[in-house]
C-alpha positions in Angstrom: -26.4 120.8 13.0 -24.3 123.3 11.3 -21.5 122.4 8.8 -19.3 124.1 6.2 -19.7 122.1 3.1 -17.9 122.1 -0.3 -20.2 121.9 -3.4 -19.2 120.9 -6.8 -15.8 119.4 -8.4 -14.0 122.6 -9.1 -12.4 125.2 -6.8 -14.6 126.9 -4.2 -18.3 126.2 -3.3 -18.2 126.8 0.5 -21.8 126.9 1.8 -23.0 126.8 5.6 -25.6 124.2 5.6 -27.7 122.1 8.1 -27.2 118.6 8.3 -28.2 115.8 10.6 -26.0 114.5 13.5 -24.1 111.4 12.3 -25.5 108.2 13.4 -23.1 105.9 15.3 -22.8 102.6 13.9 -21.7 99.5 16.0 -18.2 99.8 15.3 -18.0 103.7 14.8 -16.9 106.6 17.0 -18.6 110.0 16.8 -16.5 113.0 18.1 -17.7 116.2 19.3 -15.5 118.9 17.6 -13.7 121.3 20.0 -11.1 122.9 17.4 -10.7 122.7 13.8 -7.6 124.2 12.0 -7.4 125.7 8.6 -5.4 124.1 6.1 -3.9 125.5 2.8 -6.2 122.8 1.1 -9.3 124.7 2.8 -8.1 128.0 1.9 -7.6 127.5 -1.8 -11.5 127.4 -2.0 -12.1 130.2 0.2 -14.5 132.9 -1.3 -14.7 131.3 -4.7 -18.3 130.5 -6.0 -18.3 127.2 -7.9 -21.8 127.8 -9.0 -22.5 124.2 -8.5 -25.3 122.6 -6.1 -23.7 119.3 -6.2 -22.8 118.3 -2.6 -19.2 117.3 -2.3 -18.3 117.0 1.4 -18.2 118.6 4.9 -14.7 120.3 5.3 -12.1 120.4 7.9 -9.5 117.6 8.0 -7.4 119.0 11.2 -9.4 118.6 14.2 -9.6 117.5 17.8 -12.6 116.9 20.1 -14.3 114.7 22.8 -15.8 111.3 22.2 -19.5 111.7 22.1 -20.6 108.0 21.2 -19.0 104.7 20.8 -20.7 101.9 18.9 -21.5 98.8 20.9 -18.5 96.8 19.4 -15.9 99.5 20.1 -13.6 98.3 22.8 -10.6 100.5 22.6 -12.3 103.9 23.2 -14.7 105.5 25.4 -17.3 108.5 25.7 -15.5 111.5 27.4 -12.0 110.7 25.9 -10.1 113.6 24.5 -9.0 112.7 20.9 -7.1 114.1 17.6 -8.0 112.1 14.3 -5.4 111.2 11.6 -8.2 112.1 9.3 -8.5 108.9 7.7 -11.9 107.7 6.5 -11.1 104.8 4.0 -8.1 102.9 3.0 -7.5 99.6 1.4 -6.5 97.8 4.5 -4.2 95.3 2.8 -1.0 97.1 1.5 2.1 97.3 3.4 1.3 100.8 4.6 -2.0 100.0 6.0 -0.3 97.1 7.7 1.8 99.3 9.7 -1.0 101.8 10.2 0.8 104.5 8.0 -2.6 105.3 6.5 -1.0 108.5 4.6 0.8 106.3 2.2 -2.1 104.2 1.0 -3.1 105.0 -2.5 -6.6 104.5 -1.8 -7.1 106.7 1.3 -10.0 108.9 1.4 -9.7 111.7 4.1 -12.3 112.9 6.6 -12.8 116.8 5.9 -11.4 116.6 2.5 -13.2 116.1 -1.0 -15.6 113.4 -1.8 -15.7 111.8 1.7 -19.0 110.4 3.3 -18.6 110.9 6.9 -18.1 114.4 7.8 -15.4 116.6 8.9 -14.2 119.1 11.6 -15.9 122.2 10.3 -19.0 120.8 12.2 -20.3 119.9 15.6 -19.7 116.3 15.2 -17.7 114.1 12.8 -18.0 110.3 12.5 -14.7 108.0 12.3 -15.8 105.2 10.5 -15.3 101.4 12.2 -13.5 100.3 9.1 -10.7 102.2 9.8 -10.5 101.5 13.5 -10.5 98.0 13.0 -7.6 98.0 10.8 -5.6 100.1 13.4 -6.7 101.5 16.7 -4.5 104.7 16.0 -6.7 106.4 13.6 -7.4 107.9 16.7 -4.9 109.4 19.2 -5.8 110.3 22.7 -4.8 113.9 23.9 -2.5 114.0 26.7 -3.4 116.0 29.8 -2.0 119.5 29.5 -2.3 119.7 25.8 -5.4 121.9 24.7 -7.9 121.2 21.7 -6.4 124.0 19.8 -2.8 122.5 19.8 -3.8 119.0 19.3 -6.0 120.2 16.1 -2.8 121.1 14.2 -1.0 117.5 14.8 -1.3 116.7 11.1 1.2 119.1 10.1 3.3 118.8 13.1 3.7 115.1 12.2 4.4 115.8 9.0 7.5 117.7 10.1 8.4 115.0 12.7 8.1 112.3 10.0 10.5 114.1 7.5 13.1 114.9 10.0 13.0 112.2 12.8 11.8 109.3 10.9 12.6 109.4 7.3 15.8 111.4 7.0 19.5 110.4 8.0 19.7 113.7 9.7 22.0 113.6 12.8 22.2 116.3 15.7 25.1 118.9 14.9 24.2 119.1 11.1 22.7 121.9 9.4 19.2 122.0 8.0 17.7 124.2 5.2 13.9 124.4 5.1 12.5 125.9 1.7 8.9 127.4 2.3 7.6 129.6 5.1 4.1 128.1 5.5 3.0 126.1 8.6 4.8 123.1 7.2 7.9 125.0 6.8 7.6 126.6 10.4 6.9 123.4 12.0 9.8 122.0 10.3 12.0 124.7 11.9 10.9 123.9 15.3 11.3 120.3 14.8 15.2 120.8 13.7 15.7 122.7 16.5 14.5 120.1 19.0 16.4 117.5 16.9 19.7 119.3 17.6 20.3 121.0 14.1 23.1 123.8 14.4 22.5 126.0 11.5 18.6 126.2 10.7 18.3 128.2 7.3 14.8 129.1 6.2 14.4 130.1 2.4 11.5 132.3 1.3 10.5 135.2 -0.9 10.2 138.9 -0.7 6.6 138.6 0.7 8.0 136.9 3.6 10.4 139.4 4.7 7.8 141.4 7.0 6.3 138.5 8.8 7.1 135.1 8.1 10.9 135.6 8.3 10.6 137.2 12.0 8.4 134.3 13.0 10.9 132.0 11.6 13.6 133.3 13.6 11.4 133.4 16.8 10.8 129.8 16.3 14.4 128.8 15.8 15.8 129.7 12.3 19.4 130.9 12.6 19.2 132.6 9.1 16.8 133.3 6.4 17.4 133.6 2.9 15.3 135.7 0.5 14.9 133.6 -2.8 13.6 136.6 -4.6 16.9 138.7 -4.3 19.5 136.2 -3.2 21.5 133.2 -4.9 19.7 130.7 -2.8 22.4 127.9 -3.2 25.5 129.9 -2.9 24.0 131.7 0.4 23.0 128.4 1.9 26.5 127.0 1.2 28.0 130.1 2.7 26.1 129.6 5.9 26.4 125.9 6.2 29.6 125.1 4.1 29.6 122.1 1.9 30.3 119.4 4.5 27.7 120.0 7.4 24.3 120.2 5.4 22.5 117.2 6.7 19.0 117.8 5.3 17.1 119.9 2.9 13.3 120.1 3.6 11.1 121.4 0.6 7.8 122.7 2.0 6.7 124.9 -0.7 5.4 122.8 -3.4 7.0 125.2 -6.0 8.7 123.5 -8.8 11.7 126.3 -8.8 12.1 125.4 -5.1 12.0 121.8 -5.6 14.8 122.2 -8.1 16.7 124.5 -5.8 16.4 121.7 -2.9 18.2 119.3 -5.1 20.9 121.7 -6.2 21.5 122.7 -2.6 22.1 119.3 -1.3 25.6 117.6 -2.0 25.1 114.8 -4.5 25.9 112.1 -2.1 23.2 113.3 0.2 20.3 114.2 -2.1 18.5 110.9 -0.5 18.1 113.2 2.5 16.0 115.8 0.4 12.2 115.8 1.8 9.4 117.2 0.0 6.4 117.8 2.3 7.3 115.1 4.2 8.0 112.7 1.4 11.2 111.8 -0.2 11.9 113.5 -3.7 14.7 111.1 -4.9 
């Protein structure tokens, strides 16, 4: 089968290659890929030649598909089910995060479809989900509900990032205001999640390059105001919009040091525990 793989340890190194279809072990599940999303972690390697012939991994960690094979010992899943993976390939299995099935926070996690994994990824026809993960927690896979297509299910990873940061890990309350710093997919999903969760003012902070496209999209998705960090005083403008008492949450989705510092300055000191960085607490 064809697969988009990465070669070398530095940036770049994408090549389309032929690889054998994964062999399903007694505890494994093999997924036929129906849709795969392109993450920023994939884009940074695009069109860059690493000059290496050392195989790294098959890429694509945001994907959805249909179960094509199940091992003889697999009880929770069956052929034909439509599923999305949380992209876990290996975890330690004993830390508090693993005990709760929160594999994202395991320090030993290796992802399907990212660097140095041995199981495959979504940029191919089939991907193997190893039994070691399914034994720890069956929800390394999630069944796709009726009415949700494969393309929408494939982006569950960043959607869940936004959900976790706002609905699960913050102290945000309906009726408060939210500032989202960053206009990429995580930022735009956070805008939608804030709207669903009952935010009043949803302020999106971006740069001059976002004025033509990303700012209009943010407004279409629910942002009530946008702030151009290239030309405006971000903190002063956000406080003008939200006031000093109603800002419930600042979400940092840009991975930019300047913007991370801005997010802390924007949040009142007693609420800085509510600042989130890419879904993780920053203080």
